C-alpha positions as a Markdown table, in Angstrom:
| # | Residue | x | y | z |
|---|---|---|---|---|
| 1 | Met | -71.4 | -32.8 | 80.9 |
| 2 | Ser | -70.1 | -32.4 | 84.2 |
| 3 | Asp | -71.4 | -29.8 | 86.6 |
| 4 | Glu | -67.2 | -29.4 | 87.7 |
| 5 | Glu | -65.7 | -25.8 | 87.1 |
| 6 | Pro | -62.5 | -26.3 | 85.1 |
| 7 | Thr | -59.2 | -25.8 | 86.5 |
| 8 | Val | -56.1 | -24.5 | 85.8 |
| 9 | Pro | -52.1 | -26.1 | 86.1 |
| 10 | Ile | -50.8 | -23.1 | 87.8 |
| 11 | Val | -46.9 | -23.5 | 88.6 |
| 12 | Cys | -44.0 | -22.1 | 90.3 |
| 13 | Thr | -40.1 | -22.6 | 89.1 |
| 14 | Asp | -39.0 | -21.1 | 92.9 |
| 15 | Cys | -40.9 | -23.9 | 94.9 |
| 16 | Glu | -41.0 | -26.6 | 92.1 |
| 17 | Thr | -44.7 | -27.2 | 92.4 |
| 18 | Glu | -47.4 | -27.7 | 90.4 |
| 19 | Thr | -51.1 | -27.4 | 91.3 |
| 20 | Arg | -54.9 | -27.4 | 89.2 |
| 21 | Val | -57.3 | -24.4 | 90.7 |
| 22 | Pro | -60.5 | -24.2 | 90.1 |
| 23 | Leu | -60.7 | -21.5 | 87.0 |
| 24 | Ser | -62.8 | -19.0 | 89.2 |
| 25 | Asn | -60.0 | -19.2 | 92.2 |
| 26 | Val | -56.7 | -18.4 | 89.8 |
| 27 | Ala | -56.1 | -14.6 | 90.6 |
| 28 | Asp | -56.3 | -15.2 | 94.0 |
| 29 | Ala | -54.2 | -18.6 | 94.3 |
| 30 | Leu | -51.5 | -16.6 | 92.8 |
| 31 | Ser | -51.8 | -13.9 | 94.5 |
| 32 | Arg | -51.6 | -15.7 | 97.9 |
| 33 | His | -49.0 | -18.1 | 96.7 |
| 34 | Asn | -46.7 | -15.3 | 95.6 |
| 35 | Glu | -47.8 | -12.6 | 98.3 |
| 36 | Gly | -47.2 | -15.5 | 100.7 |
| 37 | Lys | -43.9 | -17.0 | 99.9 |
| 38 | His | -42.3 | -14.3 | 97.5 |
| 39 | Gly | -42.6 | -10.9 | 98.8 |
| 40 | Gly | -45.4 | -10.1 | 96.2 |
| 41 | Glu | -43.2 | -11.3 | 93.4 |
| 42 | Glu | -45.2 | -12.8 | 90.2 |
| 43 | Ile | -43.3 | -15.9 | 90.2 |
| 44 | Ala | -46.1 | -18.6 | 90.6 |
| 45 | Glu | -48.0 | -18.2 | 87.0 |
| 46 | Val | -50.7 | -20.4 | 84.9 |
| 47 | Asp | -48.4 | -22.9 | 83.0 |
| 48 | Pro | -46.9 | -21.4 | 80.5 |
| 49 | Gly | -47.6 | -23.5 | 77.9 |
| 50 | Leu | -51.1 | -23.3 | 78.7 |
| 51 | Lys | -51.0 | -19.3 | 78.2 |
| 52 | Asp | -49.5 | -19.8 | 75.2 |
| 53 | Gln | -51.9 | -22.1 | 73.7 |
| 54 | Leu | -55.0 | -19.5 | 74.9 |
| 55 | Ala | -52.8 | -16.4 | 73.6 |
| 56 | Ser | -53.0 | -18.4 | 70.1 |
| 57 | Leu | -56.4 | -19.2 | 70.3 |
| 58 | Val | -57.8 | -16.1 | 71.7 |
| 59 | Ala | -56.1 | -14.3 | 68.7 |
| 60 | Glu | -57.4 | -16.7 | 66.2 |
| 61 | Asp | -60.9 | -16.4 | 67.0 |
| 62 | Met | -60.3 | -12.3 | 66.6 |
| 63 | Gly | -59.1 | -12.8 | 63.3 |
| 64 | Leu | -55.0 | -11.2 | 64.6 |
| 65 | Phe | -53.4 | -14.0 | 62.2 |
| 66 | Asp | -55.7 | -13.5 | 59.0 |
| 67 | Asp | -54.1 | -12.8 | 55.6 |
| 68 | Glu | -51.6 | -9.8 | 56.7 |
| 69 | Ser | -51.7 | -8.4 | 53.0 |
| 70 | Thr | -55.4 | -7.2 | 53.1 |
| 71 | Ala | -53.7 | -4.5 | 55.5 |
| 72 | Asp | -52.1 | -3.3 | 53.1 |
| 73 | Ser | -54.8 | -1.8 | 50.9 |
């Protein structure tokens, strides 16, 4: 098993750039880029495909995709 911290893909459609940053630095890297390049507007973001994938995994883990028919009982 590797001791390296996982990296997260960051994309900026305005700058047409993509990079990977360590997970613990994601918020700072996004803030720094968006403040410096886009006047604070949230243009750069975590890769949208990864965000969707993570959202699905979290929702599944929380049981949000369980059979909704039981909610009507």
